[in-house]
C-alpha positions as CSV (number, residue, x, y, z in Angstrom):
1,M,-15.7,8.0,-14.2
2,V,-12.2,7.1,-14.2
3,F,-11.2,4.7,-11.1
4,E,-6.8,4.4,-10.3
5,T,-4.7,2.3,-8.7
6,G,-1.3,2.5,-8.6
7,Y,1.8,0.3,-8.5
8,G,5.5,0.4,-8.0
9,P,6.8,-2.7,-9.4
10,S,10.1,-2.1,-7.2
11,G,9.2,-5.8,-5.9
12,L,7.5,-8.6,-5.8
13,P,3.3,-7.8,-5.9
14,H,2.4,-8.1,-2.3
15,I,-1.3,-8.2,-1.2
16,G,-1.5,-4.5,-0.4
17,T,-1.4,-4.2,-3.9
18,F,-5.0,-6.6,-5.1
19,G,-5.9,-5.0,-2.0
20,E,-6.2,-1.6,-3.3
21,V,-7.7,-3.0,-6.5
22,A,-10.4,-5.2,-5.5
23,R,-11.0,-2.3,-2.6
24,T,-11.3,0.2,-5.7
25,S,-13.4,-2.7,-7.3
26,M,-15.5,-2.3,-5.2
27,V,-16.5,1.1,-4.4
28,R,-16.1,0.8,-8.4
29,H,-19.4,-1.3,-8.7
30,A,-21.5,0.7,-5.3
31,F,-21.3,3.3,-8.0
32,R,-22.7,1.7,-10.2
33,V,-25.8,0.5,-8.7
34,L,-25.9,4.3,-7.3
35,T,-26.1,6.1,-10.3
36,G,-27.9,3.0,-12.6
37,D,-24.8,2.1,-14.6
38,K,-26.1,5.6,-16.4
39,V,-21.9,6.8,-16.1
40,A,-19.6,5.4,-17.8
41,T,-16.5,3.9,-15.8
42,K,-13.3,2.8,-15.7
43,L,-10.5,1.8,-13.8
44,I,-6.9,2.0,-14.7
45,C,-4.2,0.2,-12.9
46,V,-0.9,2.1,-13.1
47,S,2.5,0.6,-12.9
48,D,5.2,2.6,-11.9
49,D,7.5,0.8,-14.1
50,M,10.0,4.1,-14.8
51,D,11.1,4.8,-12.4
52,G,14.5,4.7,-10.6
53,M,16.0,1.0,-9.4
54,R,16.8,3.3,-6.5
55,K,18.1,-0.8,-4.4
56,I,17.9,-3.9,-4.9
57,P,15.4,-6.0,-3.4
58,D,16.2,-8.9,-0.9
59,N,13.3,-11.6,-2.2
60,V,15.2,-11.8,-6.5
61,P,17.7,-13.8,-7.4
62,N,21.5,-12.5,-9.3
63,H,21.5,-9.4,-6.7
64,E,25.4,-8.4,-8.8
65,M,24.0,-8.7,-12.1
66,L,21.4,-6.5,-11.1
67,R,24.3,-4.2,-9.8
68,E,25.4,-1.9,-12.7
69,Y,21.4,-0.8,-13.2
70,L,21.3,0.8,-10.0
71,Q,19.1,4.4,-10.6
72,K,18.1,2.6,-14.5
73,P,14.1,3.1,-15.0
74,L,12.6,-0.7,-14.1
75,T,11.3,-1.1,-17.7
76,A,15.9,-0.8,-18.5
77,V,16.6,-3.2,-15.8
78,P,17.0,-7.6,-16.6
79,D,14.2,-9.4,-15.3
80,P,17.0,-11.3,-12.4
81,F,14.4,-14.3,-13.0
82,G,15.6,-14.6,-17.3
83,T,11.6,-14.7,-18.2
84,H,10.5,-11.5,-19.0
85,E,11.8,-9.0,-21.3
86,S,12.9,-7.0,-17.8
87,F,12.6,-6.5,-14.2
88,A,9.8,-4.3,-14.5
89,H,7.9,-6.7,-16.9
90,H,8.3,-10.3,-15.2
91,N,6.9,-7.4,-12.3
92,N,3.3,-6.1,-14.0
93,A,3.2,-9.8,-15.3
94,R,2.6,-11.4,-11.8
95,L,0.0,-8.8,-11.5
96,R,-1.4,-9.3,-13.7
97,A,-1.9,-12.8,-14.2
98,F,-3.3,-12.8,-10.3
99,L,-6.1,-10.0,-11.1
100,D,-6.8,-11.7,-14.4
101,S,-7.3,-15.2,-12.3
102,F,-9.5,-13.4,-9.9
103,G,-12.1,-12.0,-13.2
104,F,-11.0,-7.9,-12.0
105,E,-12.3,-5.4,-14.4
106,Y,-9.7,-4.0,-15.6
107,E,-6.6,-1.6,-18.0
108,F,-3.3,-1.9,-17.0
109,A,-1.3,1.5,-18.0
110,S,2.8,1.5,-18.1
111,A,4.2,4.7,-16.9
112,T,6.8,4.0,-19.1
113,T,5.1,3.5,-22.2
114,L,2.4,6.8,-21.0
115,Y,5.8,8.0,-20.6
116,K,6.8,7.3,-24.6
117,S,4.0,6.5,-26.1
118,G,3.1,10.7,-25.7
119,A,0.4,9.6,-23.5
120,F,1.6,12.3,-20.9
121,D,3.0,14.8,-23.6
122,A,0.2,17.7,-23.7
123,M,0.3,17.7,-19.6
124,L,4.7,17.4,-19.4
125,L,4.2,20.3,-21.4
126,R,2.0,22.4,-19.3
127,A,3.6,21.4,-16.3
128,L,6.1,23.1,-18.0
129,E,4.8,26.2,-18.3
130,R,3.6,25.7,-14.8
131,Y,7.4,25.5,-13.4
132,D,7.2,28.4,-10.6
133,A,4.0,27.6,-9.8
134,I,4.7,23.6,-9.7
135,M,8.8,25.0,-8.1
136,A,6.4,27.1,-5.4
137,I,4.6,24.2,-4.2
138,M,6.7,21.5,-3.8
139,L,9.5,24.0,-2.5
140,P,8.6,25.0,1.2
141,T,8.2,20.9,2.0
142,L,11.6,19.6,1.5
143,G,14.1,21.0,3.6
144,E,17.1,23.5,2.4
145,E,19.5,21.8,1.1
146,R,17.3,19.9,-1.0
147,R,15.9,22.9,-2.2
148,Q,19.7,23.9,-4.2
149,T,19.0,20.9,-6.2
150,Y,15.5,20.1,-6.5
151,S,13.4,20.1,-9.7
152,P,10.6,18.5,-11.0
153,F,11.1,17.1,-13.9
154,L,14.1,13.8,-13.8
155,P,16.1,14.0,-17.2
156,I,17.0,10.3,-18.2
157,S,20.4,10.5,-19.4
158,P,21.8,9.7,-23.0
159,T,24.3,8.8,-21.5
160,T,24.4,6.1,-19.3
161,G,19.9,5.7,-19.0
162,R,19.9,6.5,-15.8
163,V,17.1,8.9,-13.9
164,L,19.1,11.5,-12.6
165,Y,18.4,13.5,-9.6
166,V,19.8,17.1,-11.0
167,P,19.5,20.7,-10.6
168,M,17.9,22.3,-14.2
169,K,19.9,24.8,-15.1
170,H,17.8,26.4,-18.1
171,V,13.5,25.6,-18.4
172,D,12.7,26.9,-21.6
173,A,8.4,26.1,-21.8
174,K,7.9,27.5,-25.5
175,A,10.6,25.0,-26.8
176,G,9.6,22.2,-24.6
177,T,13.1,21.5,-22.8
178,I,14.7,21.4,-20.0
179,T,19.1,21.7,-19.6
180,F,21.1,19.7,-17.7
181,I,24.5,18.7,-16.3
182,D,24.4,15.1,-17.1
183,E,26.7,12.2,-15.2
184,D,29.9,12.8,-17.7
185,G,30.0,16.7,-16.8
186,A,28.3,17.9,-19.6
187,E,25.5,19.9,-20.7
188,V,22.7,18.8,-21.9
189,T,18.8,20.4,-23.7
190,Q,16.4,17.5,-24.5
191,P,12.6,17.5,-24.5
192,V,11.0,16.5,-21.8
193,T,8.3,14.5,-23.3
194,G,9.1,10.8,-25.4
195,G,10.2,9.4,-21.9
196,H,13.1,11.8,-22.1
197,A,12.2,13.2,-18.8
198,K,9.6,12.1,-16.1
199,M,8.1,14.1,-12.6
200,Q,9.4,13.4,-9.7
201,W,6.9,11.2,-7.6
202,K,4.5,14.0,-5.8
203,P,4.5,15.5,-9.1
204,D,4.1,12.4,-11.1
205,F,1.2,12.0,-8.9
206,G,-1.0,15.0,-9.6
207,M,0.0,15.0,-14.0
208,R,-1.0,11.6,-13.9
209,W,-4.7,12.7,-12.2
210,A,-4.8,15.2,-14.4
211,A,-3.9,14.0,-17.2
212,L,-5.5,10.8,-17.2
213,G,-8.5,12.4,-15.6
214,V,-9.1,10.5,-12.2
215,D,-11.8,11.1,-10.6
216,F,-10.9,8.7,-7.5
217,E,-7.8,6.9,-5.8
218,M,-7.4,5.6,-2.7
219,F,-4.2,4.9,-0.8
220,G,-2.5,4.0,2.1
221,K,-1.9,6.4,4.8
222,D,2.0,6.9,4.5
223,H,0.2,8.7,1.5
224,L,-1.7,11.3,3.6
225,P,0.7,13.7,4.3
226,N,1.5,13.9,0.5
227,Q,-2.3,13.7,-0.6
228,P,-3.0,17.7,-0.5
229,V,1.1,17.8,-2.4
230,Y,-0.8,16.0,-5.5
231,A,-3.9,17.7,-5.2
232,K,-2.2,21.1,-5.9
233,I,-0.2,19.8,-8.5
234,C,-3.0,18.6,-10.6
235,R,-4.8,22.0,-9.4
236,A,-2.0,23.5,-10.7
237,L,-2.2,22.2,-14.2
238,G,-5.7,23.2,-14.3
239,V,-7.5,20.3,-13.5
240,E,-9.6,19.4,-10.2
241,P,-8.0,16.2,-8.2
242,P,-10.3,13.2,-7.5
243,I,-12.0,12.2,-4.5
244,N,-9.4,9.5,-2.6
245,F,-10.0,7.6,0.1
246,V,-7.3,6.6,2.6
247,Y,-6.5,3.3,4.3
248,E,-4.5,2.0,6.5
249,L,-1.4,-0.7,6.0
250,F,-1.1,-4.1,6.6
251,L,1.8,-5.5,9.1
252,D,3.8,-8.3,8.7
253,Q,3.5,-10.8,11.7
254,Y,5.7,-8.3,14.0
255,G,4.1,-5.9,13.3
256,E,5.8,-4.8,10.7
257,K,4.8,-2.2,7.6
258,I,4.1,-4.8,5.1
259,S,6.9,-3.8,2.1
260,K,7.4,-4.9,-1.3
261,T,11.8,-4.6,-1.5
262,K,12.0,-6.5,1.6
263,G,8.9,-9.6,0.7
264,N,7.7,-9.5,4.3
265,G,4.8,-10.7,5.8
266,I,2.1,-13.0,3.1
267,S,2.4,-12.7,-0.8
268,V,-1.3,-13.4,-3.2
269,E,0.1,-16.5,-4.0
270,Q,1.3,-17.8,-0.4
271,W,-2.8,-17.0,0.3
272,L,-4.1,-18.4,-2.4
273,A,-2.0,-21.6,-1.1
274,Y,-4.6,-22.0,1.9
275,A,-7.6,-20.0,1.1
276,A,-9.8,-18.8,-1.8
277,P,-9.9,-15.6,-3.2
278,E,-12.6,-14.6,-2.0
279,S,-11.9,-14.9,1.6
280,L,-8.6,-12.5,1.1
281,S,-11.8,-9.7,-0.5
282,L,-13.2,-10.0,2.4
283,Y,-10.1,-9.3,4.4
284,N,-9.6,-6.3,2.5
285,F,-13.0,-5.0,2.8
286,Q,-13.4,-5.6,6.6
287,K,-12.1,-2.0,8.5
288,P,-10.0,-0.3,5.5
289,K,-8.9,2.0,8.4
290,T,-7.5,0.2,11.0
291,A,-3.8,-1.6,11.3
292,K,-4.2,-4.8,10.4
293,K,-1.2,-8.2,10.7
294,L,-1.1,-9.7,7.2
295,Y,-0.3,-13.4,7.9
296,F,-0.8,-16.9,7.5
297,D,-2.2,-17.8,10.8
298,V,-5.7,-14.9,10.1
299,I,-6.4,-17.2,7.1
300,P,-8.8,-19.5,9.0
301,K,-10.7,-16.4,10.3
302,A,-11.3,-14.6,6.8
303,V,-12.5,-18.4,5.5
304,D,-14.8,-18.5,8.3
305,E,-16.3,-14.8,8.5
306,Y,-16.8,-15.7,4.7
307,I,-18.9,-18.4,5.1
308,S,-21.2,-17.0,7.6
309,Y,-21.4,-14.0,5.2
310,V,-22.6,-16.0,2.2
311,D,-25.1,-17.7,4.3
312,A,-26.2,-15.0,5.9
313,Y,-27.5,-13.2,2.8
314,Q,-29.9,-15.5,2.0
315,T,-31.7,-14.7,5.0
316,Q,-31.2,-10.5,4.8
317,N,-34.1,-8.0,3.8
318,A,-32.7,-5.8,1.0
319,A,-31.2,-2.8,2.9
320,E,-29.3,-5.0,4.8
321,R,-27.8,-7.2,2.3
322,L,-25.9,-4.2,0.5
323,E,-24.2,-3.8,4.2
324,N,-23.0,-7.9,4.5
325,P,-19.6,-7.7,2.6
326,A,-20.0,-11.0,0.6
327,W,-22.5,-8.1,-1.7
328,H,-19.6,-5.8,-2.0
329,I,-17.2,-9.4,-2.3
330,H,-19.1,-10.6,-5.4
331,A,-20.4,-7.1,-6.9
332,G,-23.6,-8.1,-5.8
333,A,-23.9,-11.5,-6.8
334,P,-23.4,-14.1,-3.3
335,P,-23.2,-17.7,-4.4
336,Q,-26.6,-19.4,-2.9
337,K,-23.9,-21.2,-0.6
338,A,-20.7,-21.7,0.4
339,S,-19.9,-24.5,2.8
340,P,-21.8,-26.5,6.0
341,I,-18.8,-27.0,7.1
342,S,-16.3,-24.7,8.7
343,F,-12.4,-24.1,7.8
344,A,-11.8,-24.8,11.7
345,L,-13.7,-27.6,12.0
346,L,-12.3,-28.9,8.7
347,L,-8.2,-28.9,10.1
348,N,-10.0,-30.2,13.4
349,L,-11.2,-33.4,10.8
350,V,-7.9,-33.6,8.8
351,S,-6.3,-33.7,12.7
352,A,-8.3,-36.6,13.5
353,S,-8.5,-38.5,10.4
354,N,-5.0,-38.6,9.8
355,A,-6.5,-37.1,6.2
356,H,-3.6,-36.1,3.8
357,T,-6.2,-36.5,0.4
358,K,-9.5,-35.0,-0.5
359,D,-10.4,-38.8,-1.0
360,L,-9.9,-39.2,2.5
361,L,-11.7,-36.6,4.4
362,W,-14.4,-36.8,2.1
363,A,-15.0,-39.7,2.9
364,F,-16.0,-38.5,6.6
365,I,-17.9,-35.5,5.2
366,E,-20.0,-38.0,3.4
367,K,-20.4,-40.5,6.0
368,H,-22.0,-38.9,8.2
369,A,-23.0,-34.9,6.9
370,P,-26.3,-36.6,4.1
371,G,-26.6,-34.9,1.2
372,V,-22.9,-33.3,1.4
373,T,-20.8,-34.0,-2.0
374,P,-18.5,-32.0,-3.2
375,E,-21.2,-31.5,-6.4
376,A,-22.7,-30.2,-4.2
377,Y,-20.6,-28.4,-2.7
378,P,-17.9,-26.8,-4.9
379,F,-16.5,-24.7,-2.6
380,L,-15.9,-27.0,0.0
381,D,-14.7,-29.3,-2.0
382,K,-12.2,-26.4,-2.5
383,L,-11.6,-26.0,1.1
384,C,-10.7,-29.6,2.3
385,G,-7.7,-28.8,-0.2
386,Y,-6.7,-26.0,1.4
387,A,-7.4,-27.2,5.4
388,I,-5.2,-30.1,4.4
389,R,-2.2,-28.3,2.7
390,Y,-2.7,-25.6,6.1
391,F,-2.9,-28.0,8.4
392,E,0.2,-30.4,7.5
393,D,1.9,-26.6,7.4
394,F,1.5,-24.5,10.2
395,V,-1.2,-26.3,12.5
396,A,0.9,-30.1,12.3
397,P,4.0,-28.1,13.9
398,T,2.4,-26.4,16.7
399,K,1.0,-28.9,18.1
400,Q,1.2,-29.8,22.0
401,F,-0.8,-32.6,23.0
402,R,-0.6,-33.4,26.7
403,A,-1.8,-36.0,29.5
404,A,-4.9,-36.1,30.7
405,T,-5.1,-34.8,33.9
406,D,-8.0,-37.0,36.9
407,K,-10.2,-34.9,36.7
408,E,-10.5,-34.7,32.9
409,R,-9.6,-38.4,33.1
410,A,-13.1,-39.5,35.1
411,A,-14.6,-36.6,32.2
412,F,-13.4,-38.3,29.7
413,E,-14.5,-41.7,30.3
414,D,-18.4,-40.1,31.4
415,L,-18.5,-39.0,27.4
416,I,-17.3,-42.2,26.1
417,A,-19.9,-43.6,28.0
418,R,-22.4,-41.2,26.6
419,F,-20.9,-41.0,23.0
420,D,-21.4,-45.1,22.9
421,A,-25.4,-44.7,24.0
422,L,-26.3,-42.5,21.0
423,P,-27.4,-43.9,18.1
424,A,-24.2,-44.4,15.9
425,E,-26.3,-42.4,13.3
426,T,-26.8,-38.7,15.3
427,T,-25.6,-36.4,13.4
428,D,-27.4,-33.6,14.9
429,G,-24.3,-31.0,16.5
430,E,-26.5,-29.7,19.5
431,V,-27.9,-33.3,20.5
432,I,-24.2,-34.1,20.6
433,Q,-23.0,-30.6,21.9
434,N,-25.2,-30.9,25.1
435,E,-24.2,-34.0,26.3
436,V,-20.6,-32.1,26.4
437,Y,-21.8,-29.5,28.1
438,A,-23.7,-32.1,30.2
439,V,-20.1,-33.5,30.8
440,G,-17.9,-29.9,31.6
441,K,-21.4,-29.3,34.2
442,E,-21.8,-32.6,36.1
443,H,-17.6,-32.8,36.4
444,G,-17.1,-29.9,38.3
445,F,-15.6,-27.8,35.0
446,E,-15.5,-23.9,36.1
447,P,-15.5,-21.7,34.3
448,L,-17.1,-24.5,32.0
449,R,-14.4,-23.5,28.5
450,D,-11.7,-24.8,30.5
451,W,-13.6,-28.2,29.7
452,F,-13.3,-27.6,26.4
453,K,-9.8,-26.2,26.2
454,A,-9.3,-30.4,27.9
455,L,-10.8,-31.6,24.8
456,Y,-8.6,-29.6,22.8
457,E,-5.5,-29.7,24.2
458,V,-5.7,-33.9,24.6
459,L,-7.6,-35.4,21.5
460,F,-5.6,-32.5,19.4
461,G,-2.9,-30.4,20.8
462,V,-4.4,-27.3,20.4
463,E,-6.6,-24.7,23.0
464,S,-9.4,-24.3,21.0
465,G,-11.6,-24.9,18.4
466,P,-14.9,-24.5,16.7
467,R,-18.2,-25.9,18.4
468,F,-17.3,-30.1,19.4
469,G,-20.4,-31.1,18.9
470,Q,-20.5,-30.4,15.4
471,F,-17.1,-32.1,15.1
472,A,-18.3,-34.9,16.5
473,A,-21.6,-34.7,14.6
474,I,-19.2,-34.9,11.0
475,Y,-16.1,-37.5,12.3
476,G,-19.6,-39.9,14.2
477,V,-19.7,-39.5,17.7
478,R,-17.8,-43.5,17.2
479,E,-15.3,-42.3,16.2
480,T,-14.7,-39.4,18.3
481,A,-15.5,-42.2,21.3
482,Q,-12.5,-44.2,19.7
483,L,-10.2,-40.3,19.7
484,L,-12.2,-40.0,23.7
485,R,-10.3,-43.0,24.8
486,R,-6.2,-42.8,22.4
487,G,-6.5,-39.5,24.0
488,L,-6.7,-41.4,27.7
489,A,-3.9,-43.8,26.8
490,G,-1.5,-40.8,25.7
491,E,-1.4,-42.3,22.0
492,L,-2.0,-39.3,20.4
493,M,1.1,-37.8,22.3
494,K,2.8,-40.6,21.0
495,T,2.4,-39.1,17.2
496,S,2.1,-35.5,18.2
């Protein structure tokens, strides 16, 4: 069974690209479990790097240098970063480096190599034989003007090396050649094999399915209108098309579709600077048919949901585990534990402790959470580093501390007294939370969430956060009482 994903290397890889491989890998694993691993499978990641560069991406250097290479295959465009053989090689390497670091099992395939090596030759010759059938499929999908010049084959100019969108003067299926007018006005006859031509993207989809024997491929909903065309092309070449799954697209912080050429949204590297790859896999697993915003502010929730799924897995029965995203993310073998402390709570600890290093953050954690050490909880150890970085880049610049109102001041003082009365070694979050609830109720906060909102705005400069009792249990009741005093004195406002 052949599973396939496609990648357009016209821009730097983004999370949508990673998501396609991650999701397909999950489907592949599920298939292997369902079949008892009796059917051999492979995942092919194909880079469409023989496509012509139609425009220069906004997020790359050396625009002027690239301008003269417009319409040339991406593997013939110099690398603007100066590190690889071509622009396509650079972007392909970026993609593969990440997929390899995550441990995906896949075979990488370059479209340029497939075309030039002869891997596509047999199917290209069959496409030439069935040229009229392919044209009959394509022409009804085109406007009147486009029909006059359309060809499913795009020759590579022997003089300029550019990918040409020109009509065919003659098609010779027996000779395996096409005849067209080159950019210099000369009539040229050349083979469709050996990398002398490629197919238009819609016929290319169907031809690739047929040539590689693809059984499953998923793609974004922007391909949905063309999926019947891809399938018809594949059938015209004598091969049954694969099963498809269509997913919704990711959006950036403004609700715009993420684009490789624009470089909007968030990159793979950016996500991994602030969170573990497992959280990224979870974000891709959840609600694939729902459009979701993919920006930095979704990271903390994704991390904490991942932690909760790993924790839940340990108490679930076999059927429930198959519904748990952690089973799919970890190919049936999730870790036994992730972190006893949420990402949201760590962000508050960083804020309250003014921690700029993991060692300082761990000093608070180990003091009030016996047995919780970097060695026992390696995921939490990584999370500490992520939390410090995320806090400094995204939370600290947006904090807006305020002074407590008279009503809130009285409640704060009551809570300080209660915390002072608790044993200093109190680490039971529920006991502490009950005291916080009691203060809110006794001081007439209605609804009670206004009391917690006040705590977070005065102490952390944000409107909401994790359970306050759990924070105090980790930070320490004495330290939390002192933090409350500093909030009342206005000292936190001065440091923001």
